[in-house]
C-alpha positions as CSV (number, residue, x, y, z in Angstrom):
1,M,15.4,17.6,3.8
2,H,13.6,15.4,1.4
3,N,14.5,15.7,-2.4
4,N,11.8,15.1,-5.1
5,I,13.9,12.0,-7.8
6,K,13.1,11.1,-11.2
7,V,15.1,7.9,-12.5
8,S,15.0,6.0,-15.6
9,Y,16.1,2.3,-15.2
10,S,16.1,-0.9,-16.4
11,L,15.8,-3.7,-14.0
12,F,17.0,-7.0,-14.1
13,T,17.5,-10.3,-12.3
14,I,20.4,-11.7,-11.9
15,E,20.2,-15.9,-11.2
16,A,22.3,-18.1,-10.2
17,D,24.0,-19.1,-13.2
18,G,24.5,-15.1,-13.8
19,T,22.0,-15.1,-16.7
20,E,20.3,-11.6,-16.5
21,S,16.5,-11.0,-17.5
22,L,14.7,-8.0,-18.0
23,V,12.0,-7.4,-15.7
24,E,11.2,-3.5,-16.4
25,R,12.0,-0.7,-17.9
26,A,11.2,3.3,-16.7
27,T,11.9,5.4,-19.2
28,P,12.8,8.9,-19.4
29,S,9.7,10.3,-20.6
30,Q,8.0,8.0,-18.1
31,P,10.7,7.9,-15.1
32,F,10.3,6.5,-11.5
33,Q,9.2,9.3,-9.1
34,F,9.5,9.4,-5.4
35,I,10.0,11.2,-2.4
36,T,12.9,10.4,-0.1
37,G,12.5,9.9,3.6
38,I,8.9,8.7,3.9
39,G,9.5,5.6,3.0
40,V,8.2,4.9,-0.7
41,A,11.3,3.5,-2.5
42,L,13.2,0.7,-1.1
43,D,15.9,1.3,1.2
44,A,18.8,0.5,-0.6
45,F,17.7,2.2,-3.6
46,E,16.8,5.1,-2.3
47,A,20.5,5.5,-0.7
48,R,22.0,4.5,-4.2
49,V,20.4,7.6,-5.6
50,R,19.5,10.0,-3.2
51,D,22.8,11.7,-3.2
52,L,23.8,11.6,-7.3
53,A,23.4,14.9,-9.1
54,T,20.2,15.2,-12.1
55,Q,22.1,13.1,-15.4
56,A,24.4,10.8,-12.9
57,E,24.0,7.5,-14.3
58,F,24.1,4.0,-11.7
59,N,25.0,0.4,-11.9
60,F,24.0,-1.6,-8.9
61,T,23.3,-5.0,-7.5
62,L,20.5,-5.2,-4.4
63,P,20.5,-9.6,-3.1
64,P,17.3,-10.4,-1.8
65,A,18.0,-8.9,2.1
66,E,18.5,-5.7,0.6
67,A,15.4,-6.0,-1.8
68,Y,12.1,-7.8,-1.2
69,G,13.8,-10.8,0.9
70,E,13.8,-14.3,0.4
71,Y,11.1,-16.8,-0.7
72,D,8.9,-18.0,2.0
73,E,7.1,-21.0,1.2
74,Q,4.7,-20.8,4.3
75,H,3.8,-17.2,2.0
76,V,1.6,-19.9,-0.2
77,V,-2.3,-20.0,1.0
78,N,-5.6,-21.3,-0.3
79,L,-8.7,-18.4,-0.5
80,N,-12.6,-19.5,-0.2
81,R,-13.2,-19.6,-4.3
82,D,-15.9,-17.4,-2.9
83,M,-14.1,-14.2,-1.9
84,F,-13.6,-13.5,-6.4
85,C,-17.2,-13.6,-6.7
86,I,-18.5,-10.5,-7.6
87,D,-23.0,-10.4,-7.8
88,G,-22.5,-14.3,-6.8
89,K,-20.6,-14.9,-10.1
90,F,-16.5,-15.7,-10.2
91,D,-14.2,-13.4,-11.4
92,A,-12.6,-14.9,-13.9
93,K,-11.7,-11.6,-15.7
94,N,-8.6,-11.0,-13.3
95,I,-8.6,-14.6,-11.4
96,F,-6.3,-17.1,-13.2
97,P,-3.1,-18.8,-12.8
98,G,-0.2,-16.7,-13.6
99,N,-2.1,-13.6,-12.9
100,V,-0.7,-11.0,-10.2
101,I,-3.5,-9.2,-8.9
102,P,-3.3,-5.9,-6.1
103,L,-4.5,-6.8,-2.7
104,M,-5.3,-4.6,0.6
105,N,-4.3,-5.4,4.4
106,E,-6.6,-3.9,6.9
107,D,-3.6,-0.9,7.8
108,G,-4.8,0.2,4.1
109,N,-1.0,-1.2,2.8
110,Y,-1.0,-2.5,-0.6
111,F,0.8,-5.3,-2.2
112,Q,0.6,-8.3,-4.5
113,G,-0.3,-12.6,-4.9
114,T,0.3,-14.2,-7.9
115,I,-2.5,-16.9,-8.7
116,L,-0.9,-20.2,-9.0
117,E,-4.0,-22.9,-9.2
118,V,-8.1,-22.1,-9.2
119,G,-10.1,-24.8,-8.0
120,A,-13.4,-25.7,-7.2
121,E,-13.8,-24.2,-3.9
122,R,-10.4,-23.0,-3.4
123,V,-7.9,-19.8,-5.0
124,R,-4.0,-21.0,-4.3
125,V,-2.2,-17.7,-4.0
126,D,1.3,-16.9,-3.6
127,L,1.7,-13.5,-1.3
128,N,5.4,-13.4,-1.8
129,H,6.4,-10.4,-3.7
130,P,7.0,-11.2,-7.4
131,L,10.6,-10.5,-7.2
132,A,11.1,-12.4,-3.7
133,G,14.4,-14.4,-3.4
134,K,16.0,-12.5,-6.7
135,T,18.8,-10.8,-6.6
136,L,18.7,-7.2,-8.7
137,K,20.3,-5.1,-11.2
138,F,19.5,-1.2,-11.7
139,T,20.9,0.1,-14.6
140,G,19.7,3.5,-15.5
141,F,20.4,7.3,-14.4
142,V,19.1,10.3,-12.6
143,V,16.4,12.1,-14.6
144,E,16.0,14.8,-11.8
145,N,17.3,15.2,-8.2
146,R,15.9,18.4,-6.5
147,P,14.6,19.4,-3.2
148,A,10.8,18.2,-3.0
149,T,8.6,21.8,-2.3
150,D,6.2,21.4,0.7
151,E,3.2,20.7,-1.4
152,E,5.3,18.1,-3.1
153,L,5.6,16.0,-0.4
154,Q,2.0,16.6,1.6
155,G,0.7,15.1,-1.5
156,A,2.9,12.4,-1.4
157,L,2.1,11.5,2.2
158,N,-1.6,11.7,1.7
159,M,-1.3,9.5,-1.1
160,L,0.5,6.8,1.2
161,S,-2.5,7.7,3.6
162,G,-4.9,6.4,1.0
163,E,-3.7,3.9,-1.3
164,G,-0.2,3.6,-0.4
165,C,2.4,2.1,-2.5
166,G,1.7,-1.1,-4.9
167,C,4.7,-2.7,-4.9
168,G,4.0,-5.7,-2.7
169,C,4.3,-7.1,1.0
170,G,2.9,-10.1,2.7
171,C,-0.1,-10.9,4.2
172,G,2.5,-12.4,6.9
173,D,2.0,-15.7,8.7
174,D,-0.7,-14.8,10.1
175,H,-5.2,-16.1,10.2
176,E,-6.7,-13.2,8.2
177,H,-10.2,-12.2,7.2
178,C,-10.0,-11.8,3.2
179,H,-12.7,-9.7,1.4
180,H,-12.2,-9.4,-2.2
181,E,-13.1,-5.5,-3.6
182,H,-13.9,-4.7,-7.5
183,G,-15.9,-1.2,-7.5
184,H,-18.3,-1.3,-4.5
185,E,-19.3,-5.1,-4.2
186,H,-17.7,-6.8,-1.4
187,G,-17.3,-10.6,-1.0
188,H,-15.8,-12.2,2.3
189,C,-14.1,-15.3,3.4
190,H,-11.7,-16.8,5.6
191,H,-8.7,-18.0,5.1
192,E,-6.9,-20.0,8.4
193,H,-3.1,-19.2,8.6
194,G,-1.5,-19.2,12.3
195,H,-3.5,-18.0,14.7
196,E,-4.2,-13.6,14.7
197,H,-6.0,-11.5,12.5
198,G,-6.0,-9.4,9.8
199,H,-7.7,-8.0,6.5
200,C,-7.4,-8.3,3.1
201,H,-9.0,-6.7,0.3
202,H,-9.0,-7.6,-3.2
203,H,-9.3,-4.6,-6.0
204,G,-10.0,-5.8,-9.6
205,E,-7.4,-3.0,-11.1
206,G,-3.9,-2.5,-10.3
207,H,-2.4,0.0,-8.2
208,G,1.5,-0.9,-8.6
209,D,4.0,2.0,-8.8
210,G,7.2,0.0,-10.1
211,C,9.6,-2.7,-8.6
212,C,11.9,0.4,-7.1
213,C,8.4,0.7,-4.6
214,K,9.2,-0.4,-1.0
215,D,7.0,-3.3,0.8
216,K,4.6,-1.6,3.1
């Protein structure tokens, strides 16, 4: 059975010295909503809330291994600046140090990259999830937990087959062809990183669904 769950939560990162930093909130009026058993939410997050009743409170932590994994220096890559051009003009509105941009690989899975540096020929991008290497703390309560209808389940599966979940994954250690998309314009680049081939697309606007979302 698949359940339709809505949760309100506060998400914190916990540093080695115990310091907690607020990352995001999902409010009761705008909760994080997902259907269990289809790979939308983080496995460890889903496991801790799927059996809770409506209005039940929760407070738990996830180590990196149960969240977004350890930070991997090999996922910091240099991409050709040309891939971020629209009609021959560099997309300075979205491509600047510190900005997190949505990307998509050849399988249609969305993930995020953080711009580290913009050079004359290359753009340095961190493909690690922004919360990679972090211990996460979730506190909140279940707004609603009920069986999902067939229509809700099918709708969720249809969305996954299209845009999927936007909360991040990595391109991996392969050699990729990356494409920058903004509207209907396309640019192309080649990025050497290993020996395999893959495809990435950069979209000018975000596709995020909250940090409980699972890596795709």
